[in-house]
N, C-alpha and C positions, 0 to 999 in steps of 0.2 A: 505223025505222032506214033509213039511206041505204045503197045498194049502192055498190060500187066504181065501177060505170059512172056512177051518178048523181053521185057526188062528182067524177069526172073531168070532168063537164060544167060544174062551177063555174069561176068566174074564178080565176086563180092566187091573188089576194088573199083571196077567200072560202075557198078550200081551205086556205090558210095559217092563217086565223083558226080554222077548225074543227080543224085539226091542233094548233094551240097550245092550244085548249080541251081536247082529248083528252090532250095531254101534261100539262097542269095537273091534270087529273083523276087521272092515274096518279101523279104526284108528290105530290099533296096528299091523295088519297083514302086510306082505310084499306086495308091489305093484304088481298087476297082469298085466303083459304086454299084455296079450291076451284080456283084457277088451277094448272094443271100447270106443271112446269118447261119443258116443250116450248112451251106457250103464252107463257110469260114470255120465253123466248128468241126466239120468233118476233117478238113485239112489240119486243124489244130490237133485233133485226136490222133490222126495218123502220124504227125510230127512227134508227139509225145510217145507214142507206141514205138516208133522207130528209134528214138534217142534214149528212152528210159526203160521201155518194156511195159509189162502189165501194170496197171494202176493199182497200187497197194495203199494209197492214201485214204484217209477217212473222208467220207462225203461231207462237203461243207453244208452249213445250214441252208435250207431252202430259201431263206430271206436274202441270202447272198446270191442273187439271181445269176450274175455273170460267172462267178466262181463255180456255181452248181452246174451251169450249162457246159462249161469247159470240162468239169469232172465227168459229167455224163458222156460227153463226146469222146473222151479218152477211154472210158469204160466200154463203150461200144466196140472198141478195137481190141479188146482183151483176147488173148490167145493167138493173135497174129504174130508171126515171126518178124524179126527186124527187117528182113529182106522184103517180105510181103508188104509191110507197112511203108517202107521206102518206095516200093514200086507203085503202090496205090497213091501215095503222096504225089509222086511225079506225074502220074496220069491226071490226077485232079488239078494240079497246078497248071499243066499244059492245057487241059480242057477249059479251065477258067480264062486262059489267055486267048482262046479261040484260034489256036495255031493250026 
């Protein structure tokens, strides 16, 4: 498994390829019932940070529990660069697969 530090040493193009592979794994792979909601939200927040950047959307109403949880997860990643978020996303996805 690659560490975040090792991933950040890759060229932008190579890091993007690894990120795209990890995204494909998440989207096309079977759901992992052992993943906690916290882990899923962390991966979601890292994905949004890597693909969109800092969250500038208004917070959803607290009664919209799922939307608020996703918004909070994205906000926790605020300030991370695209490359940092991609590297952490990859590490979290690989860790979740127990590779």
